[in-house]
N, CA, C and O atoms as a Tripos MOL2 file, in Angstrom:
@<TRIPOS>MOLECULE
protein
  300   299    75     0     0
PROTEIN
NO_CHARGES

@<TRIPOS>ATOM
      1 N           0.8740   -1.3370    0.2610 N.3       1 MET1
      2 CA          0.2020    0.0650    0.2710 C.3       1 MET1
      3 C           0.8940    1.2190    0.1470 C.2       1 MET1
      4 O           1.9170    1.3550    0.8190 O.2       1 MET1
      5 N           0.4520    2.2760   -0.7500 N.am      2 GLU2
      6 CA          1.1990    3.3920   -0.9060 C.3       2 GLU2
      7 C           0.8640    4.3340    0.6000 C.2       2 GLU2
      8 O          -0.1470    4.3670    1.3010 O.2       2 GLU2
      9 N           2.2910    5.1040    0.7300 N.am      3 ALA3
     10 CA          2.0570    6.1390    1.5850 C.3       3 ALA3
     11 C           0.9090    7.1320    1.3120 C.2       3 ALA3
     12 O           0.5320    7.3520    0.1610 O.2       3 ALA3
     13 N           0.3170    7.7740    2.4770 N.am      4 GLU4
     14 CA         -0.9520    9.1050    1.9150 C.3       4 GLU4
     15 C           0.1030   10.1760    1.5340 C.2       4 GLU4
     16 O           1.1450   10.4030    2.1490 O.2       4 GLU4
     17 N          -0.3670   10.8230    0.3670 N.am      5 PRO5
     18 CA          0.2450   11.7940   -0.1530 C.3       5 PRO5
     19 C           0.2890   12.9740    0.7700 C.2       5 PRO5
     20 O          -0.7460   13.2440    1.3780 O.2       5 PRO5
     21 N           1.3220   13.6860    0.9450 N.am      6 THR6
     22 CA          1.4990   15.1860    1.6570 C.3       6 THR6
     23 C           0.9410   16.1130    0.9520 C.2       6 THR6
     24 O           0.7710   17.1720    1.5560 O.2       6 THR6
     25 N           0.5510   16.0660   -0.2710 N.am      7 ASP7
     26 CA          0.1830   17.0610   -0.8570 C.3       7 ASP7
     27 C          -1.7610   17.1610   -0.7730 C.2       7 ASP7
     28 O          -2.5690   16.2490   -0.9450 O.2       7 ASP7
     29 N          -1.9700   18.3940   -0.4990 N.am      8 GLU8
     30 CA         -3.5220   18.2900    0.0020 C.3       8 GLU8
     31 C          -4.4850   17.9990   -1.2130 C.2       8 GLU8
     32 O          -5.4850   17.2870   -1.1200 O.2       8 GLU8
     33 N          -4.0030   18.7290   -2.5390 N.am      9 THR9
     34 CA         -4.4530   18.3200   -3.5010 C.3       9 THR9
     35 C          -4.6780   17.0390   -3.9790 C.2       9 THR9
     36 O          -5.8100   16.6560   -4.2790 O.2       9 THR9
     37 N          -3.4240   16.1600   -4.1000 N.am     10 SER10
     38 CA         -3.4150   14.9040   -4.5600 C.3      10 SER10
     39 C          -4.4290   13.8240   -3.5590 C.2      10 SER10
     40 O          -5.1120   12.8590   -3.9030 O.2      10 SER10
     41 N          -4.2310   14.3560   -2.3810 N.am     11 ALA11
     42 CA         -5.2610   13.5520   -1.4540 C.3      11 ALA11
     43 C          -6.6280   13.8000   -1.6990 C.2      11 ALA11
     44 O          -7.5220   12.9550   -1.7450 O.2      11 ALA11
     45 N          -6.7260   15.0250   -1.8540 N.am     12 PHE12
     46 CA         -8.2890   15.0980   -2.4450 C.3      12 PHE12
     47 C          -8.4410   14.2750   -3.7010 C.2      12 PHE12
     48 O          -9.2640   13.3630   -3.6250 O.2      12 PHE12
     49 N          -7.8030   14.4280   -4.8390 N.am     13 PHE13
     50 CA         -8.1500   13.4090   -5.7250 C.3      13 PHE13
     51 C          -8.0630   12.1280   -5.6000 C.2      13 PHE13
     52 O          -8.8180   11.4550   -6.3010 O.2      13 PHE13
     53 N          -7.2580   11.5380   -4.8100 N.am     14 LEU14
     54 CA         -7.4710   10.0320   -4.6980 C.3      14 LEU14
     55 C          -8.4350    9.5400   -3.8090 C.2      14 LEU14
     56 O          -8.6930    8.3370   -3.7850 O.2      14 LEU14
     57 N          -9.1630   10.5900   -2.8530 N.am     15 ARG15
     58 CA        -10.3660   10.3650   -2.1060 C.3      15 ARG15
     59 C         -11.5840   10.3200   -2.9660 C.2      15 ARG15
     60 O         -12.4630    9.4670   -2.8460 O.2      15 ARG15
     61 N         -11.5840   11.3100   -3.8590 N.am     16 ASP16
     62 CA        -12.5430   11.2420   -5.0310 C.3      16 ASP16
     63 C         -12.5440   10.2080   -5.9370 C.2      16 ASP16
     64 O         -13.6100    9.6280   -6.1450 O.2      16 ASP16
     65 N         -11.4740    9.8470   -6.5570 N.am     17 THR17
     66 CA        -11.5220    8.4700   -7.3030 C.3      17 THR17
     67 C         -11.9480    7.5670   -6.6210 C.2      17 THR17
     68 O         -12.7340    6.7290   -7.0610 O.2      17 THR17
     69 N         -11.4720    7.5810   -5.3400 N.am     18 LYS18
     70 CA        -11.9740    5.9460   -4.5520 C.3      18 LYS18
     71 C         -13.4530    6.1110   -4.6430 C.2      18 LYS18
     72 O         -14.0360    5.1600   -5.1620 O.2      18 LYS18
     73 N         -14.2250    7.1730   -4.2270 N.am     19 ARG19
     74 CA        -15.8190    7.3830   -4.1420 C.3      19 ARG19
     75 C         -16.3410    6.9910   -5.5420 C.2      19 ARG19
     76 O         -17.1880    6.1050   -5.6560 O.2      19 ARG19
     77 N         -15.8820    7.5920   -6.5100 N.am     20 ARG20
     78 CA        -16.3600    7.1820   -7.7170 C.3      20 ARG20
     79 C         -16.2980    6.1360   -8.4250 C.2      20 ARG20
     80 O         -17.1750    5.8270   -9.2310 O.2      20 ARG20
     81 N         -15.2260    5.4500   -8.2000 N.am     21 LEU21
     82 CA        -14.9720    4.1530   -8.7910 C.3      21 LEU21
     83 C         -15.8750    2.9820   -7.6670 C.2      21 LEU21
     84 O         -16.2220    1.9180   -8.1780 O.2      21 LEU21
     85 N         -16.1850    3.2050   -6.3230 N.am     22 SER22
     86 CA        -16.8530    2.4150   -5.6300 C.3      22 SER22
     87 C         -18.3010    2.4750   -6.1970 C.2      22 SER22
     88 O         -18.9900    1.5160   -6.5440 O.2      22 SER22
     89 N         -18.6560    3.9290   -6.2220 N.am     23 ARG23
     90 CA        -20.0660    3.9570   -6.6290 C.3      23 ARG23
     91 C         -20.2550    3.3750   -8.2200 C.2      23 ARG23
     92 O         -21.3560    2.9380   -8.5560 O.2      23 ARG23
     93 N         -19.3010    3.3930   -9.0220 N.am     24 LEU24
     94 CA        -19.4970    2.9120  -10.6760 C.3      24 LEU24
     95 C         -19.6950    1.3850  -10.2530 C.2      24 LEU24
     96 O         -20.6120    0.7170  -10.7310 O.2      24 LEU24
     97 N         -18.8130    0.8870   -9.3600 N.am     25 ALA25
     98 CA        -18.9000   -0.6220   -9.2140 C.3      25 ALA25
     99 C         -20.3500   -0.8810   -8.5570 C.2      25 ALA25
    100 O         -20.9480   -1.7860   -9.1380 O.2      25 ALA25
    101 N         -20.9900   -0.3590   -7.5880 N.am     26 GLU26
    102 CA        -22.1420   -0.3950   -7.2370 C.3      26 GLU26
    103 C         -23.2950   -0.3790   -8.3770 C.2      26 GLU26
    104 O         -24.1710   -1.2360   -8.4830 O.2      26 GLU26
    105 N         -23.1450    0.6630   -9.1440 N.am     27 GLN27
    106 CA        -24.0660    0.8610  -10.1830 C.3      27 GLN27
    107 C         -23.9870   -0.3060  -11.2770 C.2      27 GLN27
    108 O         -24.9620   -0.8200  -11.8260 O.2      27 GLN27
    109 N         -22.7750   -0.5940  -11.4680 N.am     28 SER28
    110 CA        -22.6750   -1.8310  -12.6350 C.3      28 SER28
    111 C         -23.4270   -3.0010  -12.0380 C.2      28 SER28
    112 O         -24.2710   -3.7010  -12.5970 O.2      28 SER28
    113 N         -22.9350   -3.0910  -10.7180 N.am     29 PHE29
    114 CA        -23.5820   -4.6120  -10.1830 C.3      29 PHE29
    115 C         -25.0100   -4.5350   -9.9610 C.2      29 PHE29
    116 O         -25.5790   -5.6270   -9.9640 O.2      29 PHE29
    117 N         -25.8410   -3.3510   -9.7400 N.am     30 CYS30
    118 CA        -27.0650   -3.0600   -9.6070 C.3      30 CYS30
    119 C         -28.0630   -3.5930  -10.9250 C.2      30 CYS30
    120 O         -29.0270   -4.3580  -10.9260 O.2      30 CYS30
    121 N         -27.3070   -2.7520  -12.1660 N.am     31 TYR31
    122 CA        -27.6790   -2.7540  -13.1550 C.3      31 TYR31
    123 C         -27.7050   -3.9540  -13.8070 C.2      31 TYR31
    124 O         -28.6870   -4.1760  -14.5160 O.2      31 TYR31
    125 N         -26.7370   -4.8780  -13.7160 N.am     32 SER32
    126 CA        -26.2600   -6.2960  -14.2360 C.3      32 SER32
    127 C         -27.6540   -7.2130  -13.4810 C.2      32 SER32
    128 O         -28.4090   -7.9190  -14.1500 O.2      32 SER32
    129 N         -27.7860   -6.9980  -11.8540 N.am     33 ALA33
    130 CA        -28.7280   -7.5880  -11.4500 C.3      33 ALA33
    131 C         -30.1150   -7.5110  -11.7100 C.2      33 ALA33
    132 O         -30.8620   -8.4810  -11.5780 O.2      33 ALA33
    133 N         -30.4930   -6.3670  -12.0830 N.am     34 PHE34
    134 CA        -31.7350   -5.8670  -12.6340 C.3      34 PHE34
    135 C         -31.8910   -6.7890  -13.9260 C.2      34 PHE34
    136 O         -32.8800   -7.5070  -14.0710 O.2      34 PHE34
    137 N         -30.7880   -6.7210  -14.9140 N.am     35 GLY35
    138 CA        -31.0100   -7.1190  -16.2610 C.3      35 GLY35
    139 C         -31.2470   -8.8120  -16.1480 C.2      35 GLY35
    140 O         -31.6510   -9.5000  -17.0860 O.2      35 GLY35
    141 N         -30.9610   -9.2360  -15.0210 N.am     36 LEU36
    142 CA        -30.4850  -10.7610  -14.8050 C.3      36 LEU36
    143 C         -32.1910  -11.2470  -14.4070 C.2      36 LEU36
    144 O         -32.7680  -12.2000  -14.9290 O.2      36 LEU36
    145 N         -32.7610  -10.3470  -13.3900 N.am     37 LEU37
    146 CA        -33.7940  -10.7150  -12.8360 C.3      37 LEU37
    147 C         -34.9280  -10.3550  -13.8120 C.2      37 LEU37
    148 O         -35.9370  -11.0580  -13.8830 O.2      37 LEU37
    149 N         -34.7720   -9.3700  -14.4830 N.am     38 LEU38
    150 CA        -36.0430   -9.0450  -15.9170 C.3      38 LEU38
    151 C         -35.6160   -9.8500  -16.7860 C.2      38 LEU38
    152 O         -36.5160  -10.0390  -17.6050 O.2      38 LEU38
    153 N         -34.6570  -10.4550  -17.0450 N.am     39 TYR39
    154 CA        -34.6520  -11.5700  -18.0620 C.3      39 TYR39
    155 C         -35.2920  -12.8900  -17.4750 C.2      39 TYR39
    156 O         -36.0370  -13.5910  -18.1600 O.2      39 TYR39
    157 N         -34.9610  -13.1880  -16.1690 N.am     40 CYS40
    158 CA        -35.6180  -14.4440  -15.8670 C.3      40 CYS40
    159 C         -37.1640  -14.1560  -15.5240 C.2      40 CYS40
    160 O         -37.8780  -15.1280  -15.2750 O.2      40 CYS40
    161 N         -37.6940  -12.8940  -15.5010 N.am     41 ARG41
    162 CA        -39.1460  -12.5160  -15.2120 C.3      41 ARG41
    163 C         -39.8970  -12.8730  -16.4520 C.2      41 ARG41
    164 O         -40.9630  -13.4810  -16.5480 O.2      41 ARG41
    165 N         -39.0540  -12.3230  -17.4770 N.am     42 LEU42
    166 CA        -39.8650  -12.1870  -18.9550 C.3      42 LEU42
    167 C         -39.7610  -13.5530  -19.6790 C.2      42 LEU42
    168 O         -40.7260  -14.0840  -20.2290 O.2      42 LEU42
    169 N         -38.4210  -14.1190  -19.6320 N.am     43 ALA43
    170 CA        -37.9790  -15.0950  -20.7230 C.3      43 ALA43
    171 C         -38.3560  -16.4670  -20.0960 C.2      43 ALA43
    172 O         -38.5050  -17.4010  -20.8840 O.2      43 ALA43
    173 N         -38.5290  -16.6960  -18.7610 N.am     44 TYR44
    174 CA        -39.0760  -18.0530  -18.3180 C.3      44 TYR44
    175 C         -38.0110  -19.3830  -18.4980 C.2      44 TYR44
    176 O         -38.2600  -20.5280  -18.8730 O.2      44 TYR44
    177 N         -36.6790  -18.7330  -18.0610 N.am     45 PRO45
    178 CA        -35.4550  -19.8560  -18.5760 C.3      45 PRO45
    179 C         -35.8050  -21.2150  -17.9380 C.2      45 PRO45
    180 O         -36.1800  -21.2740  -16.7670 O.2      45 PRO45
    181 N         -35.6970  -22.1470  -18.6040 N.am     46 GLY46
    182 CA        -35.7580  -23.5530  -17.8590 C.3      46 GLY46
    183 C         -37.5170  -24.1390  -17.9510 C.2      46 GLY46
    184 O         -37.9740  -25.0750  -17.2960 O.2      46 GLY46
    185 N         -38.1490  -23.4230  -18.7890 N.am     47 GLY47
    186 CA        -39.3440  -23.5290  -19.2160 C.3      47 GLY47
    187 C         -40.5790  -22.9670  -18.3760 C.2      47 GLY47
    188 O         -40.2050  -22.3260  -17.3930 O.2      47 GLY47
    189 N         -41.5450  -23.0290  -18.4840 N.am     48 SER48
    190 CA        -42.7190  -22.1370  -17.7270 C.3      48 SER48
    191 C         -43.1380  -23.0730  -16.3550 C.2      48 SER48
    192 O         -43.4690  -22.6010  -15.2670 O.2      48 SER48
    193 N         -43.0330  -24.5790  -16.7100 N.am     49 ALA49
    194 CA        -43.6660  -25.3010  -15.3010 C.3      49 ALA49
    195 C         -42.6850  -24.8190  -14.2410 C.2      49 ALA49
    196 O         -43.1040  -25.0740  -13.1120 O.2      49 ALA49
    197 N         -41.4460  -24.1670  -14.2600 N.am     50 ILE50
    198 CA        -40.5990  -24.0610  -12.8210 C.3      50 ILE50
    199 C         -41.1150  -22.6980  -12.0850 C.2      50 ILE50
    200 O         -40.9930  -22.4250  -10.8900 O.2      50 ILE50
    201 N         -41.9150  -21.6680  -13.4310 N.am     51 TRP51
    202 CA        -42.2960  -20.4810  -12.7160 C.3      51 TRP51
    203 C         -43.6240  -20.4820  -12.7370 C.2      51 TRP51
    204 O         -44.1000  -19.3480  -12.7950 O.2      51 TRP51
    205 N         -44.5710  -21.5600  -12.7040 N.am     52 ASP52
    206 CA        -46.1000  -21.3370  -12.4710 C.3      52 ASP52
    207 C         -46.2850  -20.5440  -11.2930 C.2      52 ASP52
    208 O         -47.0940  -19.6170  -11.3080 O.2      52 ASP52
    209 N         -45.4280  -20.8960   -9.9950 N.am     53 TRP53
    210 CA        -46.0000  -20.1790   -8.6480 C.3      53 TRP53
    211 C         -45.7900  -18.4740   -9.0110 C.2      53 TRP53
    212 O         -46.2180  -17.6410   -8.2130 O.2      53 TRP53
    213 N         -45.1810  -18.1090  -10.1230 N.am     54 SER54
    214 CA        -44.8810  -16.6520  -10.5940 C.3      54 SER54
    215 C         -46.1190  -15.8540  -10.8300 C.2      54 SER54
    216 O         -46.3420  -14.6650  -10.6060 O.2      54 SER54
    217 N         -46.9940  -16.9420  -11.4190 N.am     55 GLU55
    218 CA        -48.1760  -16.2430  -11.8140 C.3      55 GLU55
    219 C         -49.5090  -16.3680  -10.9480 C.2      55 GLU55
    220 O         -50.6250  -16.2920  -11.4600 O.2      55 GLU55
    221 N         -49.2750  -16.5770   -9.5180 N.am     56 SER56
    222 CA        -50.2000  -16.6950   -8.8290 C.3      56 SER56
    223 C         -50.6060  -15.5120   -8.3530 C.2      56 SER56
    224 O         -49.9910  -14.5510   -8.8140 O.2      56 SER56
    225 N         -51.7410  -15.1990   -7.3060 N.am     57 THR57
    226 CA        -52.1920  -14.0350   -6.6410 C.3      57 THR57
    227 C         -50.8560  -13.5270   -5.7940 C.2      57 THR57
    228 O         -50.5420  -12.3370   -5.8040 O.2      57 THR57
    229 N         -50.3070  -14.2440   -5.2660 N.am     58 PHE58
    230 CA        -49.0970  -13.7860   -4.2630 C.3      58 PHE58
    231 C         -47.7440  -13.6220   -4.9820 C.2      58 PHE58
    232 O         -46.9190  -12.7630   -4.6710 O.2      58 PHE58
    233 N         -47.5690  -14.6490   -6.1090 N.am     59 GLY59
    234 CA        -46.1380  -14.3780   -6.6180 C.3      59 GLY59
    235 C         -46.0330  -13.1500   -7.4530 C.2      59 GLY59
    236 O         -45.0460  -12.4160   -7.5040 O.2      59 GLY59
    237 N         -47.2990  -12.9820   -8.1900 N.am     60 PHE60
    238 CA        -47.1010  -12.0790   -9.4100 C.3      60 PHE60
    239 C         -46.3440  -10.5570   -8.7130 C.2      60 PHE60
    240 O         -45.2720  -10.1300   -9.1410 O.2      60 PHE60
    241 N         -47.1160   -9.8880   -7.6060 N.am     61 PRO61
    242 CA        -46.5110   -8.7320   -7.3010 C.3      61 PRO61
    243 C         -45.3480   -8.6870   -6.7490 C.2      61 PRO61
    244 O         -44.5110   -7.7990   -6.9140 O.2      61 PRO61
    245 N         -45.2390   -9.7960   -5.9660 N.am     62 VAL62
    246 CA        -43.9150  -10.0960   -5.0420 C.3      62 VAL62
    247 C         -42.6470   -9.9080   -6.0260 C.2      62 VAL62
    248 O         -41.6770   -9.2160   -5.7150 O.2      62 VAL62
    249 N         -42.7690  -10.6130   -7.2710 N.am     63 LEU63
    250 CA        -41.7470  -10.9470   -8.1830 C.3      63 LEU63
    251 C         -41.2250   -9.7090   -8.7260 C.2      63 LEU63
    252 O         -40.0610   -9.3100   -8.7500 O.2      63 LEU63
    253 N         -42.3980   -9.1150   -9.2040 N.am     64 TRP64
    254 CA        -41.8160   -7.6440   -9.5600 C.3      64 TRP64
    255 C         -41.3950   -6.9670   -8.9800 C.2      64 TRP64
    256 O         -40.6530   -6.1660   -9.5490 O.2      64 TRP64
    257 N         -41.5750   -6.8450   -7.5660 N.am     65 ALA65
    258 CA        -40.8640   -6.0120   -6.2770 C.3      65 ALA65
    259 C         -39.3150   -6.3200   -6.3920 C.2      65 ALA65
    260 O         -38.4110   -5.4940   -6.5160 O.2      65 ALA65
    261 N         -39.2000   -7.9230   -6.3120 N.am     66 VAL66
    262 CA        -37.6720   -8.2950   -6.4960 C.3      66 VAL66
    263 C         -37.2620   -7.7710   -7.6560 C.2      66 VAL66
    264 O         -36.3030   -7.0140   -7.5060 O.2      66 VAL66
    265 N         -37.6370   -7.8940   -8.7700 N.am     67 VAL67
    266 CA        -37.0990   -7.4190  -10.1800 C.3      67 VAL67
    267 C         -36.5120   -6.1410   -9.9820 C.2      67 VAL67
    268 O         -35.3910   -5.8340  -10.3870 O.2      67 VAL67
    269 N         -37.2930   -5.3940   -9.3490 N.am     68 PHE68
    270 CA        -37.1120   -3.9450   -9.4130 C.3      68 PHE68
    271 C         -36.5240   -3.1220   -8.0770 C.2      68 PHE68
    272 O         -36.5540   -1.9040   -7.9000 O.2      68 PHE68
    273 N         -35.9550   -4.1970   -7.1530 N.am     69 LEU69
    274 CA        -35.0570   -3.7620   -6.3120 C.3      69 LEU69
    275 C         -33.7580   -3.7200   -6.3290 C.2      69 LEU69
    276 O         -33.2500   -3.3890   -5.2570 O.2      69 LEU69
    277 N         -32.9860   -3.9670   -7.2710 N.am     70 PRO70
    278 CA        -31.7060   -3.1420   -7.5450 C.3      70 PRO70
    279 C         -31.9170   -2.0410   -7.9670 C.2      70 PRO70
    280 O         -31.1010   -1.2660   -7.4670 O.2      70 PRO70
    281 N         -32.9520   -1.2850   -8.9900 N.am     71 LEU71
    282 CA        -32.8950   -0.1780   -9.2710 C.3      71 LEU71
    283 C         -33.4140    0.8560   -7.9810 C.2      71 LEU71
    284 O         -33.0200    2.0220   -7.9470 O.2      71 LEU71
    285 N         -34.3830    0.2730   -6.8810 N.am     72 PHE72
    286 CA        -34.4330    1.2160   -5.8410 C.3      72 PHE72
    287 C         -33.0920    1.1640   -4.9790 C.2      72 PHE72
    288 O         -32.7940    2.2700   -4.5260 O.2      72 PHE72
    289 N         -32.4550    0.4140   -4.7400 N.am     73 LEU73
    290 CA        -31.4070    0.2680   -4.1670 C.3      73 LEU73
    291 C         -30.1000    1.7240   -4.6480 C.2      73 LEU73
    292 O         -29.2230    2.3100   -4.0130 O.2      73 LEU73
    293 N         -30.5690    1.7980   -5.9350 N.am     74 LEU74
    294 CA        -29.4380    2.8200   -6.4080 C.3      74 LEU74
    295 C         -29.9110    4.2940   -6.1030 C.2      74 LEU74
    296 O         -29.0820    5.1820   -5.9040 O.2      74 LEU74
    297 N         -31.1610    4.5080   -6.0760 N.am     75 ASP75
    298 CA        -31.2990    5.9530   -5.2950 C.3      75 ASP75
    299 C         -31.1060    6.1640   -3.9170 C.2      75 ASP75
    300 O         -31.2370    7.2920   -3.4410 O.2      75 ASP75
@<TRIPOS>BOND
     1     1     2 1
     2     2     3 1
     3     3     4 2
     4     3     5 am
     5     5     6 1
     6     6     7 1
     7     7     8 2
     8     7     9 am
     9     9    10 1
    10    10    11 1
    11    11    12 2
    12    11    13 am
    13    13    14 1
    14    14    15 1
    15    15    16 2
    16    15    17 am
    17    17    18 1
    18    18    19 1
    19    19    20 2
    20    19    21 am
    21    21    22 1
    22    22    23 1
    23    23    24 2
    24    23    25 am
    25    25    26 1
    26    26    27 1
    27    27    28 2
    28    27    29 am
    29    29    30 1
    30    30    31 1
    31    31    32 2
    32    31    33 am
    33    33    34 1
    34    34    35 1
    35    35    36 2
    36    35    37 am
    37    37    38 1
    38    38    39 1
    39    39    40 2
    40    39    41 am
    41    41    42 1
    42    42    43 1
    43    43    44 2
    44    43    45 am
    45    45    46 1
    46    46    47 1
    47    47    48 2
    48    47    49 am
    49    49    50 1
    50    50    51 1
    51    51    52 2
    52    51    53 am
    53    53    54 1
    54    54    55 1
    55    55    56 2
    56    55    57 am
    57    57    58 1
    58    58    59 1
    59    59    60 2
    60    59    61 am
    61    61    62 1
    62    62    63 1
    63    63    64 2
    64    63    65 am
    65    65    66 1
    66    66    67 1
    67    67    68 2
    68    67    69 am
    69    69    70 1
    70    70    71 1
    71    71    72 2
    72    71    73 am
    73    73    74 1
    74    74    75 1
    75    75    76 2
    76    75    77 am
    77    77    78 1
    78    78    79 1
    79    79    80 2
    80    79    81 am
    81    81    82 1
    82    82    83 1
    83    83    84 2
    84    83    85 am
    85    85    86 1
    86    86    87 1
    87    87    88 2
    88    87    89 am
    89    89    90 1
    90    90    91 1
    91    91    92 2
    92    91    93 am
    93    93    94 1
    94    94    95 1
    95    95    96 2
    96    95    97 am
    97    97    98 1
    98    98    99 1
    99    99   100 2
   100    99   101 am
   101   101   102 1
   102   102   103 1
   103   103   104 2
   104   103   105 am
   105   105   106 1
   106   106   107 1
   107   107   108 2
   108   107   109 am
   109   109   110 1
   110   110   111 1
   111   111   112 2
   112   111   113 am
   113   113   114 1
   114   114   115 1
   115   115   116 2
   116   115   117 am
   117   117   118 1
   118   118   119 1
   119   119   120 2
   120   119   121 am
   121   121   122 1
   122   122   123 1
   123   123   124 2
   124   123   125 am
   125   125   126 1
   126   126   127 1
   127   127   128 2
   128   127   129 am
   129   129   130 1
   130   130   131 1
   131   131   132 2
   132   131   133 am
   133   133   134 1
   134   134   135 1
   135   135   136 2
   136   135   137 am
   137   137   138 1
   138   138   139 1
   139   139   140 2
   140   139   141 am
   141   141   142 1
   142   142   143 1
   143   143   144 2
   144   143   145 am
   145   145   146 1
   146   146   147 1
   147   147   148 2
   148   147   149 am
   149   149   150 1
   150   150   151 1
   151   151   152 2
   152   151   153 am
   153   153   154 1
   154   154   155 1
   155   155   156 2
   156   155   157 am
   157   157   158 1
   158   158   159 1
   159   159   160 2
   160   159   161 am
   161   161   162 1
   162   162   163 1
   163   163   164 2
   164   163   165 am
   165   165   166 1
   166   166   167 1
   167   167   168 2
   168   167   169 am
   169   169   170 1
   170   170   171 1
   171   171   172 2
   172   171   173 am
   173   173   174 1
   174   174   175 1
   175   175   176 2
   176   175   177 am
   177   177   178 1
   178   178   179 1
   179   179   180 2
   180   179   181 am
   181   181   182 1
   182   182   183 1
   183   183   184 2
   184   183   185 am
   185   185   186 1
   186   186   187 1
   187   187   188 2
   188   187   189 am
   189   189   190 1
   190   190   191 1
   191   191   192 2
   192   191   193 am
   193   193   194 1
   194   194   195 1
   195   195   196 2
   196   195   197 am
   197   197   198 1
   198   198   199 1
   199   199   200 2
   200   199   201 am
   201   201   202 1
   202   202   203 1
   203   203   204 2
   204   203   205 am
   205   205   206 1
   206   206   207 1
   207   207   208 2
   208   207   209 am
   209   209   210 1
   210   210   211 1
   211   211   212 2
   212   211   213 am
   213   213   214 1
   214   214   215 1
   215   215   216 2
   216   215   217 am
   217   217   218 1
   218   218   219 1
   219   219   220 2
   220   219   221 am
   221   221   222 1
   222   222   223 1
   223   223   224 2
   224   223   225 am
   225   225   226 1
   226   226   227 1
   227   227   228 2
   228   227   229 am
   229   229   230 1
   230   230   231 1
   231   231   232 2
   232   231   233 am
   233   233   234 1
   234   234   235 1
   235   235   236 2
   236   235   237 am
   237   237   238 1
   238   238   239 1
   239   239   240 2
   240   239   241 am
   241   241   242 1
   242   242   243 1
   243   243   244 2
   244   243   245 am
   245   245   246 1
   246   246   247 1
   247   247   248 2
   248   247   249 am
   249   249   250 1
   250   250   251 1
   251   251   252 2
   252   251   253 am
   253   253   254 1
   254   254   255 1
   255   255   256 2
   256   255   257 am
   257   257   258 1
   258   258   259 1
   259   259   260 2
   260   259   261 am
   261   261   262 1
   262   262   263 1
   263   263   264 2
   264   263   265 am
   265   265   266 1
   266   266   267 1
   267   267   268 2
   268   267   269 am
   269   269   270 1
   270   270   271 1
   271   271   272 2
   272   271   273 am
   273   273   274 1
   274   274   275 1
   275   275   276 2
   276   275   277 am
   277   277   278 1
   278   278   279 1
   279   279   280 2
   280   279   281 am
   281   281   282 1
   282   282   283 1
   283   283   284 2
   284   283   285 am
   285   285   286 1
   286   286   287 1
   287   287   288 2
   288   287   289 am
   289   289   290 1
   290   290   291 1
   291   291   292 2
   292   291   293 am
   293   293   294 1
   294   294   295 1
   295   295   296 2
   296   295   297 am
   297   297   298 1
   298   298   299 1
   299   299   300 2
@<TRIPOS>SUBSTRUCTURE
     1 MET1         2 RESIDUE 1 A MET
     2 GLU2         6 RESIDUE 1 A GLU
     3 ALA3        10 RESIDUE 1 A ALA
     4 GLU4        14 RESIDUE 1 A GLU
     5 PRO5        18 RESIDUE 1 A PRO
     6 THR6        22 RESIDUE 1 A THR
     7 ASP7        26 RESIDUE 1 A ASP
     8 GLU8        30 RESIDUE 1 A GLU
     9 THR9        34 RESIDUE 1 A THR
    10 SER10       38 RESIDUE 1 A SER
    11 ALA11       42 RESIDUE 1 A ALA
    12 PHE12       46 RESIDUE 1 A PHE
    13 PHE13       50 RESIDUE 1 A PHE
    14 LEU14       54 RESIDUE 1 A LEU
    15 ARG15       58 RESIDUE 1 A ARG
    16 ASP16       62 RESIDUE 1 A ASP
    17 THR17       66 RESIDUE 1 A THR
    18 LYS18       70 RESIDUE 1 A LYS
    19 ARG19       74 RESIDUE 1 A ARG
    20 ARG20       78 RESIDUE 1 A ARG
    21 LEU21       82 RESIDUE 1 A LEU
    22 SER22       86 RESIDUE 1 A SER
    23 ARG23       90 RESIDUE 1 A ARG
    24 LEU24       94 RESIDUE 1 A LEU
    25 ALA25       98 RESIDUE 1 A ALA
    26 GLU26      102 RESIDUE 1 A GLU
    27 GLN27      106 RESIDUE 1 A GLN
    28 SER28      110 RESIDUE 1 A SER
    29 PHE29      114 RESIDUE 1 A PHE
    30 CYS30      118 RESIDUE 1 A CYS
    31 TYR31      122 RESIDUE 1 A TYR
    32 SER32      126 RESIDUE 1 A SER
    33 ALA33      130 RESIDUE 1 A ALA
    34 PHE34      134 RESIDUE 1 A PHE
    35 GLY35      138 RESIDUE 1 A GLY
    36 LEU36      142 RESIDUE 1 A LEU
    37 LEU37      146 RESIDUE 1 A LEU
    38 LEU38      150 RESIDUE 1 A LEU
    39 TYR39      154 RESIDUE 1 A TYR
    40 CYS40      158 RESIDUE 1 A CYS
    41 ARG41      162 RESIDUE 1 A ARG
    42 LEU42      166 RESIDUE 1 A LEU
    43 ALA43      170 RESIDUE 1 A ALA
    44 TYR44      174 RESIDUE 1 A TYR
    45 PRO45      178 RESIDUE 1 A PRO
    46 GLY46      182 RESIDUE 1 A GLY
    47 GLY47      186 RESIDUE 1 A GLY
    48 SER48      190 RESIDUE 1 A SER
    49 ALA49      194 RESIDUE 1 A ALA
    50 ILE50      198 RESIDUE 1 A ILE
    51 TRP51      202 RESIDUE 1 A TRP
    52 ASP52      206 RESIDUE 1 A ASP
    53 TRP53      210 RESIDUE 1 A TRP
    54 SER54      214 RESIDUE 1 A SER
    55 GLU55      218 RESIDUE 1 A GLU
    56 SER56      222 RESIDUE 1 A SER
    57 THR57      226 RESIDUE 1 A THR
    58 PHE58      230 RESIDUE 1 A PHE
    59 GLY59      234 RESIDUE 1 A GLY
    60 PHE60      238 RESIDUE 1 A PHE
    61 PRO61      242 RESIDUE 1 A PRO
    62 VAL62      246 RESIDUE 1 A VAL
    63 LEU63      250 RESIDUE 1 A LEU
    64 TRP64      254 RESIDUE 1 A TRP
    65 ALA65      258 RESIDUE 1 A ALA
    66 VAL66      262 RESIDUE 1 A VAL
    67 VAL67      266 RESIDUE 1 A VAL
    68 PHE68      270 RESIDUE 1 A PHE
    69 LEU69      274 RESIDUE 1 A LEU
    70 PRO70      278 RESIDUE 1 A PRO
    71 LEU71      282 RESIDUE 1 A LEU
    72 PHE72      286 RESIDUE 1 A PHE
    73 LEU73      290 RESIDUE 1 A LEU
    74 LEU74      294 RESIDUE 1 A LEU
    75 ASP75      298 RESIDUE 1 A ASP
């Protein structure tokens, strides 16, 4: 690990870069999770027999909430 920079400007830019990269990683994870969950919801991978529970009265709204959960985490 590198030593902390003594220059105030360098320290600011290093902290700023760390925050931006961590936010970028969080966004990429959440958008990927949303895409994967949306694919599973709309395409029914593995056949529709596996996903019959999702069309029930309880499963339908719960599954849509789970699909959009990664987008809610971004705000």
